[in-house]
N, C-alpha and C positions, 0 to 999 in steps of 0.2 A: 715032524716039522711041517709048518704051513707051506704049501706049494710056492707061494710068492717069495717066502724067505729062502727057500731052496734055490729058486731061479736067481735071486739076487746074489746068493752065495757063490754060484758058479759063473757069474757074469764077469767078463773082462772087457772093458770098453776102451777103444782107441779114439782119441779126439785129435783130428788133424787140423792144421791151421790154428794151433793153440795160441799163437801170439796176436791173432786178430781180435776184433771186437767180440764176436760170438765165442771164439775159443777161450778168451779170458773169462767170460761169464759162465761157460760150461765148466771150467775148472773150479770156479767159485762154488757152484752147486755140487758137482760130483765129489770134490774133496771132502765136503761136509756129509753128503748122503751115502757115498760109496767109497770110503777111504780104503786105499790099497787095491782097488779094483779097476783103476784107470791108468792109462798111459797117454801122455801128451806129446805130440810131435809137431814140428814145423820143418822148414826146409833143411835146417842144420841137422836134425835128427833122422829125417826120412825124406828122400827125394821121391815124391809121388809120381814123377814122370818116368821113373825107373821101374818098369813092371816086375822084373825079377826081384828087386829089392823089396817092393811092396808085398808081394806074395810071401817071400821068405819071412818078413817081419811079422805079418799076420799069423802065419803058421807057428813060428818060433814062440811068440808070446801068447798063443792060444786065445786069440781075440774072438769074442763072441758078438760084439757089436762095434760098428764103426760109425762115428759121427763126423761127417766130412764138412768141416768149417773152412777148408782151404779154397780159395778162389782168387782169380784175377779180377779185381773190382774197379780198376781205374778206367772208367767208362770212356772218357775222351781219348786217353792215351792208347786204349785198345784199338782205335781206328788206324793207328800206325804200327803199334807193337803187336801185330796180328798173330805172329807165330807163337810168341810166349803166352799170349792170352789163350790160344787154342791148346797149348800144351797143358796149362793148368786147369782150364775149365772143361776140357774134353778128354785129352789123353790120360790125365791123372785120374779122372773119374772112371774111365774105362779100366785102368789098372786096379783101382779099388774094387770095381765090380768083378773083375776076373778073380781077384784074391778072395772075395766073399763067396763067389760061386764055387771055388775050389775047396773052401774050408767050412762053408755053412754059416759064416758070420752074417749078421743082419746089418744093413746099412741105413742110416738116416743121412740124407744128402740135402744140403741147403741150396735152393735155387732162388729165382727172382721174378718180380713183376715185369721185368724187361723182356720176357718171352712174349708179351702181348704188345700190340701196336698202340694201345692207349686211346683208341677211338670209340670205346664203349661209353654208354651212359648209365650203366648199372654195374654193381660190383662183379668182377670176373669170378666165375666158378671154375673149378678144376677141369671141367669138360669143355670149356670155351675154346674156340679155335685160337691157336698161337700164331703170331706173326711178328717176330722180332724185327726191330727197326735199326739195330746197331750191331756191330761185330760182337760186342760184349753179350748182348741178348741172344744173338745167334749161337755163340759158343755155349752159353748156359743151357739153351734148349738142346743142343747136340749132346751135352753132358747128360741131360735127362734121358734122352732116347737111348744113349749107349748103356746107361745104368739099367733101364727097364728091359732092354734086350738081353743083357748078360746076367743080371741079377734081379729077376722080376719080383722077388720077395722083398724088395727095398721100399723104403718110405722116402718120398721127396717132399720137402717143405719149402714152398715159395714164400718169400717175404719181401718187404719193401721199406725204403726210407729208414734204414737201420742206423741207430746211434747208441753211444754208451760213454762211460767216462774214459775209455781207452782209445788210443790211436787218434787218427784224424777223422773227423766227421762233422756234419753240418752244425750240430749243437755247439760244439767247442769252437768251431770257426766263427759262428755268428756272435758268440760271447766275446771272443777276442777282437773281432772287427768292430763290434759295437762299442768296445772300450777305446779303440784306437781312432775311430772315425766319427765325424759329425753326421754323416749321411750314408745310407746303404740303399742300393736299388736291388729289389728282390722280385723274382718272377711270381706273378699272381694267378696265371692261367694254367698251371699244372697242379693237379689235385691228387692227393694220396693220403696214406695213413702213417704218420710217424710211428716208428716201432722201436721200442726199448729192447736192446739186446738181452738184458736180464730176463725180460718176459718171454722172449723167444727161447732162451736157454731153459727156462722152467718148463715150457711146452715140450721141448725135445726130451727133457728128462722124464716127463710124464709118459711120453711114447715108449722110451726104452725100458722103463720100469713097469709098464703095464702088463697085466696078466694075459692080455690078448695082443696079438700082432696083426694088424690089418694093413697090408702093403698098399701102395698107391700114391697119388699126388694129393697134397693138402696145402691149404693156404693159411698163413699166420701173419697178421699184423695187429697192432693195437686197434681198438675200436674207435670209431669216429673218423672224420676226414678233415683235411686242411689243405690250403695252398702253401707253397713255400713262404709266401708273404705272411700268412696266418701263423705258420710255424715260427717264423722269426720273431713276430710280435710277441708270441707266447714265451719264447726263450728269453727275450729281453725283459719282459715283465717279471718272470719268475727269478731271473738271475740278478735283477736290480739294475739293469742297464737303462739309464734314463736320459743320457745326453746324446743319443743317436737317433736321427730321424730315419724311419724306414719308409721307402717310397715304392709302391707297387708298380711293376712294369710287365709288359707282355713278353712272351718267350722270344719274339722276333727282335726285341731290343737287347737280348743277351744270347748271342749266337754261340754255339758250342760245336765241337767236332762231331760228336755223336748226337743222333736224334733222341730226344726223351719222350716217353709216353705222356700225353696230356692228362690222361685219366688212369691212375694206377691203383684204384681201390679194389681190394680182393675180398671175395666172399669167404668167410672163415667158418661157415656153418658145419662143414664136414668134419673139420678137426675138433670143433667144440663138442659135437655129438658123439663122434667115434671114440675119442680119447678123454672125454670129460674135462677139456681144457678151459680154464677160465681166462678171459681176455680183458685186461684192464683198459680203461679209457685213456687215450693218448696223453691228455693233459696231466692226468694223475701220475702217469709213469714218467713224464717229463719232469715233474716236480721232484720225484724220487732221484732221478739221475742228477739233476742240478744240485740237489742237497748233498749228494755224494761228492760232486765236484767242489762244492764250497768247503766240505769237510777236508778234502785233500789240500785245498789252498791254505786252510787255517793250520794244517799240520806241517806245511812246508815253510 
């Protein structure tokens, strides 16, 4: 038997946070590529903040790989809801790390551009100094350090500006508001790379099915950069929203509870070269996502 086929035959993958954007897209890929080799959980199936339950679940189900898509991502609400944010972004990750350490399971954990302060003028590499500016970003960094300390064989993938056909996200919100309103005011001085969750899921799959396992921190976003204003204009153009005027505004005109990084562009070179991951251009991926949304609308 080919070694790669043997590895895939004995793999058992746990996907946590399966009801979120990335969790949905991981299910779409893994049910096709690894049928019968995956388990999907969210809070109703497994409470990640219960360390004993997590360890027992991983042991009982003979899990070989954990893809942690679970996270507290309500950035502004996190400034008040600090305890719950910490439980999900730090304590839960620590519990998964302990379970992995005890069983030998490998972990792919999803993190964020919010670990940086956004004051750079070139794409952030994995080795750049972190300096989170919000409670959300702080807890995500604490989750990273806990995982590295307890399960150093893990892979951490930082991403940014995630969207998909599932759940609540910027793309779906801008389409809805564009249809409801004659005018939208959108921030123009925050720069990042819109990232299609299906592309991130494909990258994570490439990591877990690779014949090599190279632990450490990696960055994944779609290629190219945009402001939130640019992103909105592209969303409306592709979605056919024509009756809404989009007005660019500075961050100071749209105050939020949590500070946002002004510059969130991530350098993806390490992931591309280590795991041979292809990274599509953000506009091409946005077109694919909106095509899926239009198909869903026509079927309903």
